[in-house]
C-alpha positions as CSV (number, residue, x, y, z in Angstrom):
1,D,60.9,-121.8,30.6
2,F,63.3,-119.1,30.2
3,G,64.6,-118.6,33.7
4,V,68.2,-119.1,35.2
5,E,68.0,-121.9,38.4
6,G,69.0,-120.0,41.5
7,S,68.6,-116.8,40.2
8,D,65.1,-114.0,40.2
9,G,66.7,-110.9,38.5
10,K,67.5,-109.4,42.2
11,A,70.6,-108.3,40.9
12,F,69.6,-106.3,38.4
13,L,67.2,-104.5,40.2
14,E,70.0,-103.7,42.5
15,L,72.2,-102.8,40.1
16,A,69.2,-100.1,38.3
17,R,68.6,-98.8,41.7
18,D,72.1,-97.9,42.8
19,A,73.1,-96.1,39.6
20,S,69.6,-94.3,39.4
21,K,70.2,-93.2,43.5
22,E,74.0,-92.1,42.6
23,V,72.2,-89.7,40.0
24,I,69.8,-88.3,42.4
25,D,72.1,-88.0,45.5
26,S,74.5,-86.3,43.0
27,K,71.9,-83.3,42.7
28,I,72.9,-82.1,39.2
29,Y,69.7,-82.6,37.7
30,S,66.2,-81.5,38.9
31,L,62.7,-81.8,37.6
32,Y,61.4,-78.9,35.0
33,K,58.3,-77.3,35.7
34,G,56.8,-74.9,32.9
35,P,54.0,-72.3,33.3
36,A,50.5,-73.3,34.9
37,G,48.7,-75.2,32.7
38,N,51.7,-76.0,30.6
39,E,54.1,-78.1,33.7
40,Y,54.5,-80.7,31.8
41,A,54.1,-80.7,28.5
42,S,56.0,-77.5,27.8
43,L,59.4,-79.6,28.5
44,F,58.9,-81.4,25.5
45,N,58.5,-78.8,23.0
46,K,61.9,-76.3,22.8
47,R,64.6,-76.3,20.2
48,D,67.5,-76.1,23.0
49,Y,68.3,-78.2,26.4
50,A,71.8,-76.8,26.9
51,D,71.0,-75.0,30.1
52,N,67.4,-77.5,31.2
53,K,68.5,-79.3,34.4
54,E,66.1,-82.1,33.5
55,V,67.6,-83.1,30.8
56,L,70.8,-85.5,30.7
57,L,71.2,-86.4,27.2
58,W,69.5,-84.5,23.7
59,T,70.1,-84.4,20.0
60,K,70.8,-80.7,18.8
61,K,69.5,-79.9,15.5
62,D,70.5,-77.8,13.0
63,V,69.2,-76.8,9.6
64,D,72.3,-75.6,7.8
65,K,74.5,-78.9,8.9
66,G,71.8,-80.8,7.7
67,L,70.2,-82.1,11.2
68,Y,66.2,-81.3,11.1
69,H,63.6,-83.0,11.1
70,N,60.0,-82.7,10.1
71,V,57.6,-83.0,13.2
72,N,56.4,-79.4,14.4
73,R,54.9,-79.6,11.0
74,Y,52.3,-82.7,12.4
75,L,51.9,-82.2,16.1
76,P,50.4,-79.0,16.4
77,Q,47.7,-79.6,14.1
78,G,47.0,-83.4,15.4
79,S,48.2,-85.5,12.4
80,G,50.9,-87.2,14.1
81,P,50.8,-90.7,15.7
82,Q,47.7,-91.6,18.4
83,I,47.4,-93.7,21.0
84,T,44.7,-95.6,21.5
85,K,41.1,-95.5,23.8
86,Q,42.5,-97.7,26.1
87,L,45.5,-96.0,27.5
88,V,43.4,-92.7,27.7
89,D,41.1,-94.7,30.0
90,D,43.9,-96.0,32.1
91,V,44.9,-92.5,33.0
92,L,43.9,-91.7,36.4
93,M,41.5,-88.8,38.1
94,K,43.3,-86.4,39.8
95,N,42.3,-87.5,42.9
96,G,44.3,-90.5,42.2
97,R,41.5,-93.5,41.2
98,K,40.7,-94.8,38.4
99,I,37.7,-93.5,35.9
100,T,36.3,-97.3,36.8
101,E,36.3,-96.7,40.8
102,S,33.4,-95.7,43.3
103,G,33.8,-91.8,43.8
104,S,36.4,-91.1,40.7
105,G,34.2,-88.7,39.3
106,Y,34.7,-89.6,35.8
107,A,31.5,-88.6,33.7
108,G,32.9,-90.5,30.2
109,N,34.9,-89.3,26.7
110,V,32.3,-87.9,23.9
111,G,33.7,-86.6,20.4
112,K,32.2,-85.7,17.1
113,W,32.9,-84.5,13.6
114,V,31.5,-81.8,12.0
115,K,32.0,-80.9,8.1
116,G,34.4,-78.5,7.0
117,K,36.0,-77.0,4.1
118,N,37.4,-78.3,1.0
119,G,36.2,-82.1,1.6
120,K,38.2,-82.2,5.7
121,A,35.9,-82.2,8.5
122,E,37.3,-80.8,11.7
123,I,37.3,-82.7,15.0
124,I,35.6,-81.0,17.7
125,Y,37.7,-82.5,20.8
126,N,35.0,-82.2,23.6
127,I,36.2,-85.0,25.3
128,N,35.4,-84.9,29.4
129,F,39.3,-84.8,30.9
130,K,37.8,-83.2,33.8
131,D,39.8,-83.6,37.0
132,R,41.7,-86.2,35.3
133,D,45.7,-86.5,35.7
134,P,46.4,-83.3,34.0
135,R,49.6,-84.5,32.5
136,L,46.9,-86.6,29.7
137,I,45.9,-82.9,28.3
138,Q,48.9,-81.9,27.8
139,S,50.0,-85.0,26.0
140,I,47.3,-85.4,23.8
141,H,45.1,-82.8,21.6
142,A,41.7,-82.5,23.6
143,I,39.5,-79.9,25.2
144,G,39.0,-76.8,22.8
145,R,41.5,-77.6,20.5
146,Y,40.7,-77.9,16.5
147,V,42.3,-80.3,14.1
148,T,41.8,-80.7,10.5
149,V,41.8,-84.6,8.9
150,E,40.9,-85.8,5.7
151,I,38.1,-88.2,5.8
152,P,34.9,-89.6,3.9
153,D,32.5,-87.9,2.6
154,D,29.9,-89.9,4.3
155,L,31.2,-89.7,7.7
156,K,29.5,-87.7,10.1
157,S,29.7,-88.0,13.7
158,L,31.2,-90.9,15.8
159,V,32.0,-91.9,19.5
160,L,35.5,-91.7,19.6
161,T,37.0,-95.5,19.8
162,T,40.1,-97.4,19.4
163,L,38.8,-98.7,16.0
164,D,41.2,-96.9,12.6
165,I,38.4,-94.7,11.2
166,G,40.8,-93.4,8.4
167,K,44.0,-91.7,7.4
168,G,45.0,-88.7,9.8
169,A,42.4,-89.8,12.2
170,R,43.1,-93.4,13.1
171,T,42.1,-93.5,17.1
172,G,40.4,-90.2,17.4
173,Y,43.6,-89.1,20.4
174,P,46.6,-87.3,18.2
175,I,49.6,-86.7,20.1
176,Y,49.8,-82.9,21.7
177,K,53.1,-83.9,23.7
178,G,55.8,-82.6,21.6
179,A,54.0,-79.7,19.5
180,N,55.0,-75.8,20.1
181,I,52.1,-74.3,18.4
182,K,54.3,-70.5,18.7
183,Y,57.2,-72.4,16.6
184,Q,57.4,-71.9,12.7
185,Q,60.0,-74.4,11.0
186,Q,62.3,-72.7,8.5
187,L,60.9,-74.5,5.6
188,P,57.6,-77.6,5.6
189,N,59.8,-80.3,6.1
190,R,62.7,-78.6,8.2
191,G,62.8,-78.2,11.8
192,D,65.0,-77.7,14.7
193,M,63.3,-78.9,17.4
194,G,65.7,-80.4,19.8
195,N,65.1,-84.2,21.0
196,I,65.1,-85.5,24.5
197,I,66.7,-88.6,24.5
198,F,67.2,-89.2,28.3
199,R,66.1,-87.1,31.4
200,Y,65.8,-87.2,35.3
201,G,62.0,-88.1,35.5
202,E,62.9,-91.4,34.0
203,V,65.8,-91.6,36.4
204,L,63.5,-90.9,39.4
205,L,60.7,-94.1,37.6
206,I,64.1,-96.4,37.1
207,Y,64.2,-96.0,41.0
208,A,60.7,-96.1,41.9
209,E,60.1,-99.2,40.2
210,A,63.5,-101.0,40.8
211,Q,62.9,-100.1,44.8
212,A,58.9,-101.2,44.4
213,E,60.0,-104.5,42.9
214,L,62.7,-104.9,45.6
215,G,59.7,-104.6,48.7
216,N,60.3,-100.9,49.5
217,D,57.3,-99.4,48.6
218,A,57.9,-95.9,50.4
219,E,61.2,-95.5,48.7
220,A,58.9,-96.1,45.1
221,K,55.9,-93.8,46.3
222,A,58.2,-90.9,47.1
223,K,60.1,-90.4,44.3
224,I,56.7,-91.1,42.3
225,D,54.9,-88.4,44.0
226,L,58.0,-86.2,43.1
227,L,56.7,-86.3,39.5
228,R,52.9,-86.2,40.4
229,D,54.0,-82.9,42.6
230,R,54.9,-81.1,39.3
231,V,51.7,-80.7,37.6
232,G,49.2,-80.8,40.9
233,M,48.5,-84.3,41.2
234,T,47.3,-86.2,44.0
235,K,50.4,-88.1,45.7
236,L,50.6,-92.2,45.1
237,S,51.5,-92.0,49.1
238,A,47.8,-90.6,49.6
239,Y,45.6,-92.9,47.5
240,L,47.1,-95.7,45.9
241,P,44.5,-97.1,43.7
242,P,43.6,-101.0,43.4
243,K,44.8,-103.6,41.3
């Protein structure tokens, strides 16, 4: 109903392709890779990005100038935003397969509550993320991480779902990406962690999506493989999951 006669949007895809390719070809930027096991997540929890080759645009915070936020008060404890089980289940296995595919090796998600102190409870993240895309466990609180939240007194245990299960525990998948457990804010509500606005990883994704829409799958896969290589994920060019 909202289409433009004689136009298929190809011109806009070409603009996206050409603009992102110009950035890629400049070789000014490159992907950041952190220490083993934290190759991806460590990009998002820094105070300063001035010398980071992946970041094109970011905001610097300064408490003395009134530029601060409260993000790192919440994320390290798992009390910030949460994502849905559906999104978690969409994340591929490390071998590139969907969790529903034969031969994926997926063993299911399990989580439980245990009674804690002061009317609160600890969530033990017992979720089976073994052999999943390594970026998953670097993005949400998971295996081996403990989170304290307020819950109803009669809530003993449950399987993690997408249901709203109370304040501070909406889905059971709190975001870890962006948290810095080694950084202490100056005051509870004055944090000066930097904020990434635009990064080279997004440039690669824009280029890949534009090329895929234009029918150049090989070019698209090659750029996605660069992002996967950062964490040792199976190349998309090696295995393409079914739709």
